N, C-alpha and C positions, 0 to 999 in steps of 0.2 A: 600325848594324845594329839591327833590331827583332827581339826574341826573345819570341814568345808574346803572345797576347791573353788577358787574364785577366778573367773575369766574377766570380770569387770574390774578394772584397775581402781576406780574410786571406792568401790565396795571393799576390795581387798585392803587398800590403804587404811580405810576407816576401821575395819575389823582388826587388822594387825596392830593399829595404834591402841585400840581398846585392850586387846590381849596383853600387849607390852605394858601399858599403863596400869593395869590391874594385877600385873605379875602372875597371870594365869599360866600354868604349865601346859601350854598348848602351842602347837606349830600350825601356823596359817600358811597355806601353800597357794601360790598363784599358778593356775593351770592355763594352758592355751585354750582358746575357743574351739569347741567341737563343731565341725562343719560337715555339711552334706558334700557329696562328691563334686558338685559344681561350685563349691566355695561358700554357699549361703550358710550363715551361722544357724545352728539348730535352735529352734524355739517353738513353743506351742503356738505362738502367733502365726507361724507359717501356714497352719491349717486354715486360717481365715482368708488367705490370699486367693484371688481369682486365678484362673489359668494364665491369663496374660501377665498378671502381677508376679506369679511364681516364675514364669519364663524370664521375666526381666530382673528378678531379685538377685541373681548372681552378679549383676552389675555393681551392687553395693560394695562387695569385697574387691571386685576387679578394679573399681575406681579407687578404693583405699590403697591397694597395692601399687597402682600407678602413681598415686600421690606420695606414697612412701618412697618410691624410686626417684621421683622428681625431687623431693626434699633431700634425699641422700646425695643426689647428684649436685644439687646446689650447695650443700654443706661441705662437699669434698672438693669442689672446684677451687683451684689455687690454694689448697690446704697445705699449710706447713705446720710445724710443731708448736706454733704460738697460738693458743686458744683465742687471744684477742684479735688475731688476724684472720681467724676462720670466718667465712661468710655467714651471714644470718639470713633467715627467711621469715617473713611475718606470717602470723596465723591467718590474716586476711588474704594474703597471696595463696596460701595453701588451701584455704576455703574456696577461693575462686577457681583454683585448679581442680579441686575435687568436684565442684559443681559441674564444670565443663566435662570432666571425665565420666561423671555419672550419666550425663546425657549421651555421650559418645558410646559408653559401654552398654547402655540399654539398647542402642541401635545395633550393636554387634552381637549381643547375647540373646536377642529376642526378635521374633518376627513382628511383634506388635509395635505400636508407635512409641516414640520417646515421650516422656512425660507421665508414664504410668507410675513412676517413682519420683517423689519430690524431696529435696533436701530440706530438713527442718532445722537441724543444728550441726555444727562442726566445731569441735573443740580440740585444743592441743594442751596437754597437761604433763606435768612432771611425774615420772613413775615413782619417784622417791616419796612425794607427799601429796600428789594429786592437785597441786597448785596449777591454776590456769596460767598459760604462757601466752604473751602477746607476740613473741617471736622465738625462733629456735636458732641457736648458734652452737658453736663448739662446746661451750661450757655445759650446755644441757645434755650433751651426749658423752662427754669425757669426764674423767676424774672419779675418785673414790666415792664421793657423796652423790653422784648422779648416775642413775641407772638407765637413762634415756628419756624418751618422751613418748606419750601415747596420743595417737590421732583417734578421736572418737566421733562417730556420726550417728545421727538420728534421721531416718528416712521414712516418709509416709507413702504407703501404697494407696494411691488416690481413690480407686474405685471402692475398696473395702474399708478405707480409713484405718488401715492397720499400720501401727508404728513399729519399725524395725530398727535395731541398733547394732552397731558393730565397731570394732576397734582393731588397731595394729600398734605394736610397740616398735619404735626405732631405737636401736642401741648402737653404740660405737662398735664398728666391726661386724655387726650381725647383718645377715641378708634375709 
C-alpha cells in the first residue's frame, strides 16, 4: 500500500519513521514539489496573494535555486576524494546568501518594489532524518547513510500576511 506523497522533507521523515517503527506494510514516497510554470510551489495560500505579491513570488524558488548553486559551488571547490578535506559552508552563510538573493530576485521577477516578500526562516537539514545542520560539508552529501541536505525557507508576503514555504534538496552529483 502507498500512503501519501510528501514534498515536505520533515513530514516525510516523520511519517516514514512511524511507518517503519510500527512495521506497517506501507510504502511512503517522497515526491517533488509541484510548481506553477514560473516556479512558485502550488499552494492554496497562493490565492491570498495580492497581484504584486504573486508577481514577486517566483523569487522564492529562484533564490533557493541560486543558493543551491552557490552551496554546490562552495562544496565542490578544491574537492578531492577525502571528505574531511571537502570545504564546508555554514547555515548562517547560506541564509545570508538566500536573503540577498530573495531581494535581488524580487527586483528581477517583478515590476513591484523589493520587500514585498520577507524571509521569516531559513533552515538546512539532513534528508536522512531531518536533523537541523549548522553547516554543510562533504559528509552531508556523500556516503551510504546520507542522502543530501534540504534547504527550507519560509517567506511572508507582507501586504496579505500570507506565509509561503519552499525547499530544495542538494544531493551529491545531482543538479
